[in-house]
C-alpha positions, 0 to 999 in steps of 0.5 A, a space after each residue: 882281168 888283165 894282170 900286169 907285173 909292172 903296175 906301180 900302183 900295186 907296189 905303192 899299195 903294198 908299201 903303204 900297207 907295210 908302213 901302216 902295219 909296222 907303225 901299228 906294231 910299233 904303237 902296240 909295243 909302245 902302248 904295252 911298254 907305257 902301261 907296264 911302266 905305269 902298272 909296275 909301281 902298283 903291282 905289289 910283289 915281284 911275282 906279279 911283275 914277272 907274270 905281267 911281263 911274261 903275259 905282255 911279252 907273249 901277247 906282243 910276240 904273237 901279235 907281232 908275228 901275225 902282222 909280219 906273217 901277213 906282210 910276208 903273205 901279202 908280199 908273195 901274192 901282192 899282184 893278185 891281192 892288190 890287182 883285184 882291188 885295182 881292177 875293181 877301182 878301175 871299173 868304178 872309175 870307168 877305165 877299161 882294164 
């Protein structure tokens, strides 16, 4: 497989994946905020609200951290990760690589 450090397709693929990942994290946070906002009036006691906030915060923290760690890894190794995809896409399209 031929490896090119200047293949613009690699950078475009990574940029697209990064945009979708950040959008997914934003949607996750918005969903949790909306659900929390709707549930709080029915929670009963402040202790329940604190427990819900803490549990939701932990879930958001770990999910966000995992997505950003994935993006960091993809950014460091994008030539290999996306290069393989492009190699096989080129083969499917009949291009010589």
